[in-house]
C-alpha positions as CSV (number, residue, x, y, z in Angstrom):
1,R,-6.9,-10.4,9.9
2,A,-9.2,-13.1,11.0
3,L,-9.6,-13.5,14.7
4,R,-11.9,-15.7,17.0
5,T,-12.8,-15.2,20.2
6,F,-13.1,-18.2,22.8
7,H,-14.3,-18.4,26.1
8,D,-13.5,-21.8,27.5
9,K,-11.0,-23.1,30.4
10,N,-8.8,-25.1,27.5
11,L,-8.8,-22.2,25.3
12,N,-9.7,-18.5,26.5
13,G,-8.9,-15.8,24.4
14,E,-8.1,-14.4,20.9
15,Y,-6.9,-16.2,18.0
16,P,-6.2,-16.0,14.5
17,A,-9.1,-18.3,12.7
18,N,-7.5,-21.4,10.7
19,H,-8.2,-19.6,7.2
20,E,-6.1,-16.7,7.7
21,R,-3.8,-15.3,5.4
22,I,-1.9,-12.5,6.2
23,S,-1.2,-11.8,2.9
24,E,-2.3,-13.1,-0.2
25,F,-1.8,-12.3,-3.9
26,N,-3.6,-13.4,-6.8
27,F,-3.1,-12.9,-10.7
28,V,-5.0,-14.1,-13.3
29,G,-4.2,-13.2,-17.1
30,T,-5.9,-14.6,-20.6
31,Y,-5.3,-13.7,-23.7
32,D,-7.1,-14.7,-27.2
33,I,-4.5,-15.5,-29.8
34,N,-7.2,-16.1,-32.5
35,T,-11.1,-17.2,-32.5
36,H,-9.7,-20.7,-31.8
37,W,-7.2,-20.6,-29.3
38,K,-6.6,-19.0,-25.9
39,I,-4.2,-19.3,-23.1
40,G,-4.4,-18.1,-19.6
41,A,-2.1,-18.3,-16.1
42,T,-2.9,-17.8,-12.7
43,Y,-0.5,-17.3,-10.3
44,V,-0.8,-17.3,-5.9
45,F,1.3,-16.3,-3.5
46,A,0.0,-16.5,0.2
47,S,1.8,-16.3,3.2
48,G,0.9,-16.1,7.0
49,T,-1.5,-19.4,7.1
50,P,-1.9,-20.4,11.3
51,F,-0.8,-23.4,13.0
52,T,-0.9,-25.2,16.3
53,S,2.3,-27.0,16.9
54,P,3.2,-28.9,19.9
55,L,5.2,-28.4,23.1
56,Y,6.8,-31.6,23.3
57,S,5.6,-35.3,22.6
58,Y,6.5,-38.4,24.0
59,L,5.7,-42.3,23.1
60,F,4.3,-44.1,25.9
61,S,3.5,-48.1,25.7
62,G,3.3,-47.3,21.5
63,N,0.9,-44.4,22.3
64,L,1.5,-40.8,21.3
65,I,1.3,-38.4,24.1
66,T,1.6,-34.6,23.2
67,Q,1.4,-31.2,24.8
68,Y,0.5,-28.3,22.6
69,G,1.4,-24.8,22.6
70,E,-1.0,-21.8,22.2
71,H,-3.6,-22.1,19.3
72,N,-2.9,-21.0,16.0
73,A,0.2,-19.4,17.4
74,R,2.8,-20.7,14.6
75,R,2.6,-19.6,10.9
76,L,2.9,-22.3,7.3
77,S,5.7,-21.3,5.2
78,P,4.8,-18.8,2.2
79,Y,2.3,-20.6,-0.6
80,S,2.8,-20.0,-4.1
81,R,2.2,-21.8,-7.2
82,L,1.6,-20.8,-11.0
83,D,-1.0,-22.9,-13.3
84,I,-1.3,-22.4,-17.0
85,S,-3.6,-23.7,-19.3
86,I,-4.2,-23.6,-23.2
87,N,-7.9,-23.8,-24.9
88,Y,-8.6,-24.6,-28.2
89,K,-12.5,-24.1,-29.4
90,F,-13.8,-26.2,-32.0
91,K,-15.9,-24.5,-34.9
92,T,-19.5,-26.3,-35.2
93,K,-22.8,-25.3,-36.7
94,H,-25.1,-27.0,-34.2
95,I,-23.5,-26.4,-31.3
96,K,-22.9,-23.3,-29.7
97,D,-19.3,-24.0,-27.7
98,S,-16.4,-26.9,-27.8
99,G,-13.2,-27.4,-27.4
100,I,-10.1,-29.2,-25.6
101,N,-8.6,-27.8,-22.9
102,L,-5.2,-28.3,-21.4
103,S,-4.1,-27.2,-18.2
104,I,-1.2,-28.0,-15.7
105,Y,-1.6,-27.0,-12.2
106,N,1.5,-26.2,-10.1
107,T,3.7,-25.6,-13.3
108,L,6.8,-24.6,-11.1
109,A,6.5,-27.8,-9.1
110,T,6.8,-25.9,-5.8
111,R,6.4,-27.8,-2.6
112,N,4.3,-26.3,-0.3
113,E,3.3,-26.7,3.6
114,I,-0.3,-27.5,3.6
115,F,-0.5,-28.6,7.0
116,W,2.1,-30.3,9.4
117,R,1.3,-34.0,10.6
118,W,2.4,-36.6,12.7
119,K,3.9,-39.9,11.5
120,V,4.4,-42.8,13.8
121,K,6.3,-45.6,12.6
122,D,6.4,-49.4,14.7
123,G,5.2,-47.5,17.8
124,K,8.6,-46.7,18.5
125,E,9.8,-43.3,16.4
126,F,7.6,-40.2,15.5
127,Q,8.2,-37.5,13.4
128,Y,6.5,-34.1,13.0
129,K,6.4,-32.6,10.0
130,P,5.1,-30.4,7.2
131,S,2.8,-31.9,4.2
132,S,2.4,-31.1,1.1
133,F,0.5,-32.4,-2.0
134,I,1.6,-35.8,-3.3
135,G,2.4,-34.9,-6.7
136,G,4.2,-31.9,-7.4
137,I,2.8,-31.1,-11.1
138,M,-0.5,-32.0,-12.3
139,P,-1.5,-32.0,-15.8
140,S,-5.4,-32.2,-16.7
141,L,-7.3,-32.5,-20.2
142,S,-10.5,-32.0,-20.6
143,Y,-13.1,-31.8,-23.6
144,Y,-16.0,-29.1,-23.4
145,I,-19.2,-28.8,-25.0
146,K,-22.0,-26.7,-24.2
147,F,-25.7,-26.6,-26.4
């Protein structure tokens, strides 16, 4: 646990830290197929990330007025992600190491909650909802070189 203590009239007591996760599991594996090819995978599972939610909200003259509840009293939904990669290493005489890497971030396209946010439309409607990364799957292609 990562708890923080505050002594302020508006925030007095012991609360979970913003970065606290009740449980976190990381698995990383790599396998050398041969001298040229290498594959890898990373799986991340985490739960219990705290956030502060509102007790009530209303619009007054186009402004959002909010009363928040206890600091970091709620938890985000569990987070899971699988990333995979494949590397091809070139054989060269003058360069120590070079190759190409293809990686895929969030291979399973999991819509993980990162935080909750307000969305106000035309000063008349509002929503408080979870937000996640814009894209589901993110591929990456790179060339690397070491001298």
